[in-house]
N, C-alpha and C positions, 0 to 999 in steps of 0.2 A: 959388377959394380964399375969396373974400369970402362966398360962399353957405355954404361948409362952416363957417367961423368963426361965422357968424350962427346956424346950426343948433345948434352946440355951445353957444353962449351961451344960446339959448332952452331947450335941454334942461336945462342947469344951473339956470336960473332957476325953471323949473316944478318941477323935482325938489326944490329948496330950499323952494319955496312949499308943496308937497304934504306935506312932512314936518312932523309935529307936534312940539312941544317936550315930550318925555316926561320928567316929573319922577319921581324915585324915590319909592316909597311910604314914608311915615314912620309906623311903627307905634308906638303908645303904650307907654311903658315901665311895666311893672307891677312895683311895688315890693313885695316879700315881706317881711313883718315877722317877722324871726327872734326878736324879743323879745316873742313872743306871750304872752298869759295866757288861762287857761281860766275867765274870768268867766262864770258860768252862772246861769240860772234853774233851779229844781228843782221837781218835783211828785211826791208820793208817794201811793200807795194801799196800805193795809195791812189785815190782819186782826188785831184786837186781842184779846189774851189776858191772863191773870193768872198769876203764880207765887205761891208761899207762900199758898195759898188755905185758907180754913177747911174744916172737915169738912162733907161733903155739898154743897159748893159746885159749881155747874154753870153752864155757859153754853149758850144756845140762839140760834138765828138767826145772822145774819152781823153781827158787831160791826165796823163800818167805821171806818177812820181815814183822814183826808185832811190833807195838809200841802203848803205851797208857800212859796217865798221866793227869795232871791237870795244867791249866794256870790261873794265877791271872792277871786280867785286870786293867790297870791304865790309864784312859783317860787323855789327856794333852791339849785338847781344849774345849771351852765352849759347843759346840754342841755334844761333846763326840764321834765324828766320827774318831778321831785319838787317838791312845793309844800306850802305851808300855806294854808288858806282859812278865812275867817270870814264869817258872813252873818247875815241876819235873815229870819224867816219867821213864818207863822201855822199853827196846827194845830187840827183838829177831831177829837175822839175820841168814839166812841159805843160803849156796852157794853150787851149784853143778857145778864142773868144772874139768879140767884135770891138774891142778897144784897139783901134788902129794906131800905129806909130810910123810916121813918115817924115820926110825932110822937105823944106822949101828950097828955093833956088840959092839961098845964101847959106844953107847947111843947118838952119835952125830946126829943131825937132818939133813936130806938130802931133798933137794927140786928138783923136776924135772917136766918137761912137757911131758906127755905121751899120745899116741894115745888111744882112748877109747877102742880099742880091746886089749890093754895091761893090763887092770885091770878090775875087776868086778864092783866095786863101789868106789866112792870117794866123800867126802863132807867135808865142813867146816861150823861150826856154832859158834855164840858168843852171850853172854847176856851182856847187859850194863845198867847202870843208866844214864839217860839223864837230862841235864839242858838246856832247850830251852829258848832263850831270843829273843824277836821279836818286830818289829815295825809294827803297825797295821793301816790299813785304812778300813773303812766300811761306807756304807750309811744307818746305822741303826737309829732308833728313839726309844724313850721310850715306844711307843705304839705298836711296832712290833718287833718280834724276827726273822723275815725272811728278809735277806738283802744280798747284794753283798759285798764281802770282798776280800782284797789282804793283806796277812800277809807275811812278810819276816823277816828273822833273822839268827841267828847262833845257832847251837846245839853243846854243849859240852858233851862228852860221856866218861864214865869210864867203860872199859870192865872188869867185875869181874869174868867172866868165859868164856872159849873158848875150843873147841874140834874139832880135825880133825880125820877123820876115813877113812882109805884106806884099801881096800881088793884087793890085786893083784893076787888073785887066788891061791896063795901058803901061804901067810902070811897076817895077819890082823894087821895094825898099828893104834893104838888109842893113840893120844897125847893130853893130857889135859893141859890147861893153858900154851900153848907154850910161852916160854920166849921171842921169837922173835916177837910176836904180840905186836903192840903198844897198851898199855892199856888205854892211853889217846888219844882220837880221836875227831876231830872237823871239822865243815864245815858249809857253808851257806845252807839255804833252803828257799823255797817259797811255799805258799799255796794260791790258788785263786779259787773262786767259789761262789755259791749262796746257802744260807740256810745251810743244813746239808752236802751236797755233795760238795767236793772241790778237785781239782787236787793238787798233792804234788810232789815236786822234791827236793832231797838232794844230795849235792856233797861233798865228803870228801876231805879236803885240805891236810891232811897228809897221807902217805902211810899206808896200813894195817900192813905191817911189818917194823921193825926198820931198820936203815941204814946198820947194820951188816949182814942182811939176803941177801944171794947171790944165784944166779942160773947161773951155768957155768961161774963163776967168776964175774958176773955183779949183781949189786944191784937190788932187786925186788922192783919196785916202784908202784905197783898196788894200785889204789885208788878206793874207793867205790862210786857208783852212784845208788841211789834208786829213783824209779819213781812209782807213784800209786795214791791212794786216801786217803784223810784224812777227818774224820768226827768230827764235833764239836757238843757237847751236853751241853745245859745249865743246 
């Protein structure tokens, strides 16, 4: 009997010694923010056009527009699918067209519409600071950053630099910060699409040039129209 009890004691001892103290795995708790905001950086690439153009006005080449900035999102409903956003950005707009800008001997600015064979090159470009304010709809959730969206609003722009460059084959006219350009420009825009890729359209409500700018005795009422793509990055 003593031998049997000794064997049982040894088996119990070694069995207890062999067993490891297994602790339950503690997984980190991931907190999902249901009060999310779609604060975003944006970047757009557009083809630049004009409306309300003078007679015989034409564009050639690709008139490129680039803009970028940041938008602060402010949801206004419980599900956070509707919001208002405001932001700040910069824009570069470039135009190739046959509206020529030159100067006479006294320094007065002269505007004309010329055939492409009458000059070597002609372009206009401007840089602006933008303030977009928009109303937003999207079918987003706090679990996904990929969703459909329709954003529409108004963009206010201050043109801090502009330049026109005309080479007529004999002379080159470079006019910086033309006093006839409207430095304050504004217009509505709309962006719609899925995830990162979205179509974009902007229409300028006020003319590129102020009301004193004339061509053959008539006011130049050209307005900008930009169409292209806009990308939103969280």
